[in-house]
N, C-alpha and C positions, 0 to 999 in steps of 0.2 A: 620250927622257928628257933632262932637263937635266944637263949635266956640272957638275963642281965649280966651275969658273970662273963658270958661269952662276948657280949657287946663290949664290956670293959676290956677284955683281953684283946679284942680286935683294935679298939681305940688306942691302947697302950703299945701293943707289940706290932700291929699292922697286919696280923694274920691270925687265923684260928683254924684248928683241925677238928672236924666233926666225925667221930667214929661211926662206922656202920651206916653211912648215909645212902649207900647204893645197894640195891637188893642183889641177891645171888644170880637171879635170872638175867638182870641187866648186865651184870659183870660177865656172865658166861657168853652172852651174845656179843658183847664188846670185845671180849678176848678172841672170839672166832674172827671178828672183823680185823683185828690186829694181825692175827695169823695170816689172813688172806693178803693184807698189805705186804707183809714180810715175804710171803711166798711169791707174790707178783714182782716185787722189787727188793730182793734180799740185799743186805749190806755186803760189801766186799769182805772176803775172808780176813783181811788184815785190819778191818775197822775195829777200833777200841774206843770206848767212851761214848759220847753222844751220837745218836743217829735219829733223824727226824723224818716224819711224814706229815704233810699238810694237805689232806684231802678236803674237798668241799663238803660241808655238812650234809647237803642233800644226797651226796653219793655214798655216805656211810651212816644211814639212819640209826643203826644200832650203837654207834659211837655218840652221835648227837643225843640219843635217848638217855645217856648217862646224866645229862644236864636237864633236858626238857621233860623227861618222863619219870623222873625221880623226885625225891624231896629236895634235891639240890637247888632247884630253881626258887622255890619258896624260901629256902634258907638264905639264899643270896639276897632275895628281895627283902628279907627281914633287916638287912643292913641299909638298903637304899629306899625302900618304900614299896607298897603294893603296885604292881603293873608299871614299874619304872624301867625295867631292863629290856634291851633288844635281844632277840634271838640272833646269834652270830652265824655268819656264813661259812666259817672255816673252823676246822678242828686240828689240833696238833697232837700227834702221837710221838712220845719221847721215849726212846730207848737209851739205856746206858749199859754198854757191853763190856764185861770184864775180860781180862784184868786191866784195870785203868787206875793206877796208883797216882791219882791227881788230887791236888789240893788247890782250890781257887785262890789266887792272890789278890783278885780284884772283885768288886761288885759291879752290877749294872742295873739299869732300868731299861725296859723295852721301848721301841718306837723310833729307833734310828737305824738307817737313814730315813728321812722324811719321804712322804708320798710325792708324786709328780706335781701336785698342786702346792707343795711347800709346807704342808701341815705334818707335824710329827705324828707317829702312830700311837698316840696316847689312848688309853681306855680307862674304864672305871675299876675293874676287878678281874683278877686272875682266879679262875676256878679250876682246880686240879683234882682229878680222881686217881688215887693210887690203884694201879692194876696188878701190882705184886706187893708182897709183904716187904717192908723196909723197917725191920725192927731194930737193927743194929746200925751203928754209924758206918760210914764209908761203904754203903751197899748201893751206891748210885743215888743217894739221897739228894734232893734239892737243898742248897744252902741258902739261908736268909739271914739278914742282919736286922734284928728286932729294933723297932722304933725309928728306922731311917725314913719311913714315910713322912714323918713330921720333920726330920732334919732336911730332907729334900725340899719340902715346901718352904722351910725357912731359907734355904739356899736360893730358891727361885724368887722369894720375896725380896731378898737382898740384891740379887744380881739381875732380876727381870726374867720373865719366862723364856725370852729368846736365847738365854744362856744355855738352854737345852741343846741348841745346835752346836755351840762351841764345845760343849761337854761330850758330844757324840755318844751319849748313852752312859757316860762315866762321870757324873758330877763329882767334883773333888770335895767330898764331905768327910767329916771324921766318923769312923766306923766303930761300933761296939763289937763285942765278941760275936761271931756268927753262931747260928744254930742249924743243925741238920734236921730236916723234917723227917719224922719217923711215924710209922703207922702200918696198918694192914690193908690188903686189897679191899676196896670198897669204902675206905675213908676219904673224906672230902676236905681239901685245902681251899680256903678262901683267903686271898692275899690282896692287899691294897696295891694298886698300880705303882705307887711311888716307893714301895718296899724294895730295898736292895736285895738282889738274889743272884745266884750263879749255879753252874753245874758242878757237882761234886764228883769225887772218885768212886770207883766200884772195885773193891778187893774181895767181894763175895764170889760165890760160885754160880751165880745166876744173873740173867739179864734183868735189869730194872725196867719196869714198864709204867708209864703214866700217860694220862690223857689230859690235855689242857685246853681251856676255853678262855679267850680274851673277851670279856663281857663289857659292853658299854651301857650306860644309862641313856635313855632317850634325851636328845639335846646336848650330848656331851661335846660333839665335835666343834660347834661354833664357840664354845667357851673353854677351849683347852688351855688357853693362857691363864684364865682365872683359876681353873682346876689345879694347875701346877703350883699355885700359890696358896690355895685353900684346900687342904686334904679332905675336908668334909663337905665340899660343895655338892658332890653326887650322893652323899650318904645321909639321908634325912633322919633315919633312926639313930645313928651315932651322934649326929649334931644335936638332936633333941635331948638325948641322954646326957651329953656333956654340958648342955645348957642348964 
């Protein structure tokens, strides 16, 4: 469970990193699954920077176990409330292949383009497991812009939730200084859906690996418009703390 300081950190910054959330056995099994994905469908020799795999969760149980068979699930629900989160059907494996001397000039939020029924792909929470050490900057780290979960909600309150479609994933908000997420293999990142983020560069000597889950609270989809304007709609524990 997250303690009060971590809840405050998530509320203020829009993300929190929990060290040593995933056991070595789960990490080892997941690493072998990633190896198998790469062996089956290797990136081209000239690929640098991001390279993704999006397997169905049922086809990669050892990857899905990072979330569902570890403490990560109960930690995530300490933000939203007990038995509030849906098990997701898809997993993202994110590689960042060096050398990639890239610095993101923009931020984004996920969910664009919309689905065939016209609904954007919003969700409650991004859960990311670091699968390799990222102790230094520019080692393939994810970049985030702290506090922008609140700024985005203010933007959608002012312009309406359908402004999401005009923004195409890049709402024109004022950005603070970015932060590169750092940690060790087995650390857990929990980030608010509305938090600005982007892919960073990798000038290290090793491929960055991470596994991401886009987690929804039960009942999220019908009220996505309200969620874009109220950052704590899906977050019972945070809302209670702030009250």
